Structures are given as C-alpha cells and as structure tokens.
C-alpha positions, 0 to 999 in steps of 0.5 A: 358652796365653796370651802376656802381656807378651811372656812365654810363659804356660802355662794348664796343665802338660799344655797346655805339654807337648803344644805343646812336643813338636811344636816340639822334633821340628821343631827336631830334624828341621831340625838333622838335615837341616842336618847331612846337607846339610853332610856331602853338601856336603863330599863334593861339594867333595872329589870336585870337588877330586879331579877338578880335581887329576886333570885338572890332572895329565893334561897333565903325564903326556901331556907326558911321553909325548910326550917319550918318543915324541920320543926314540924315533920310532915309525918307528924301532921298525919300521925294521929289519923287512922283508917279503920280496917274491918278485915282485922276487926271484930264488931258484934251485936250481942242480942239476948234471947227473949221469946224465941220459939225452938231456939229459946234460951240462945242469944244472938251474936250478930257480926258487922262484916263491912264497915269503914271509918276514921279515928283521930287521936291527939295525945296532947289534946284528947278533946281534939280526937274524933271517931266516924264509922259507917257500917253496912246493915246488910253485912250483919250476919248471925255467927253464934255456934249454937245455930246450924247453917240452915238456922243461920240462913233463916235468921239472916233473912229475918234480920234483912227483911224485918229487923234491919231493912237494909234496902231502906236503911243501908247505913249505920253511922256513928259520928263523935262530937266530944271526946274526954279521957286520960292517958293510963300508960305509955300510948294507952288511953281510956276515953269516953266518945260521945256522939250520934248513932243513926240506926234504922233511920233514927238518930240518938246520942250515945256515949261509948267507953273505949280503951285505946292502944297505939303500937307503932302505926297501928291503933286498937280500940276496944270496948262495949256499949248498949242501946235500947232497940226501941229507941231506934224503932228496931223490931223484934220479929213477929214472923212465923219463925220468930228467930230474932225475937230478942230483949230490948237491950242490945249490947255491942262489943268491938275490937277495932284496928286502924292503920295510920294514914 
C-alpha cells in the first residue's frame, strides 16, 4: 500500500482487502464496547437515582411513624394491664363450722398463699376488661387465731389429704368471660365479673362483685363471693379428727393488689 499526495493507493486488490478487514474489525469492536458502556452507565445512573429517591422518602415515612407514636404513647397501650401480687394481697376462704368435734363452733379462715394472674381494666370500655387468676391448692392453710399451731397442722393435713387433694387438682382457676359495671368516682369502679371457676376438677360459672381502685401504677380489687362446696364435689372430712367438717356454703373474701405491666 502506498500513500501518495495524501490519498490512499492500493498496490493490488488483494492487498487492500487484507488490510481493510482488520481495521473494520477493530472499529466494530470499538463501537460494541461503546454501546455496552453507555447501557451500563445508564443502569448505574438509574439505580443511583432510585436509591436517592428511596433514601429521600425514608425520613417522611419515619416522621409519619413518629406522629402515630405521639398520638398513641407506648405506655398507654399497656396502662390497663396489671400483674397480681400475692405477697401484697389477701385471699381467704371463710368456712363456717358445721359438726366439728372438739372445735365445734369455730369457723375456718383458710388463706390462699400462692396465686398468680393478670387483670385488665379498660376505663373507656369496661366490657373489654378481664381477670384471670390461678391459685395453688396446696398453698391453702388455716390461719384462724382460735386454733393452736398443732391444731392448725392437723387441719392443714386434712385440707390436703381429704378436701382439696392438690396431688390430683393442683390448680384453682378463674377466667372471666364478661365484665359489667360503672365508674363510681375518680379511678374507682364497681364491677361484676362473670366467668368460670375450676375447683377440685369441676368447672362452674360464678359472678364476682368487685370494687376496683386505681392509684398510679397500682390496682386494688376488693370483694367477696360464695360457692356451694357440693357443686365442686369438695368434701367435708369424715376423718377421725373431722376438723374440716363445715357447712355447704363457703365464702371467699379478697383484697388483691396488682402492678401495672
């Protein structure tokens, strides 16, 4: 190939074709690389713009969540839930005497020492309130001051072995299914709590009238209710001592404290 006067001169047809072909291939490869680079650049720019836009919308979403949290404080959501505290509460079964031997005429005051549970109080909708409590039957002990310590030990043994039978029926459970009532003052409510009581393996419906007072983070529930022990197949002992032989009606008195969770 000769270059004369700035013009491309071919020595022969074959020589031109052999040298032009590599040039065309090189130009083709260059164009292809350029196209790929442009497409790849566009994709990067599109992804970057999407990331920037997504990042720009995040604060708005977060701000929306903060506003919702401001309207409904987290503390308010759990403000009506209270965990019952047996150590600060009293739960007494008052069994009136009936046919006792040498302790005839003395009533039993049997305390429930161990129980757990949760109360929920909704001041704006009392029907949404609830109560669940589980007492350990083995924790029930005689507390009346008319009995000596040796006598209390005999009574407690009969309670376990004959009356309550905690090995078979360890839990006494109450679960509410309906709450009605009204506010009677600042943070004070008169309620009727209906639900199912499971005692000695038998479940029966009962209704418990309760006076509830809320002070700060503490709930206090006071009241009393009665059951017929025969409805729950609870025995009045026929053992030799017969110290727990009582009338059919058993009254429960309670003063229960709960702490807001």
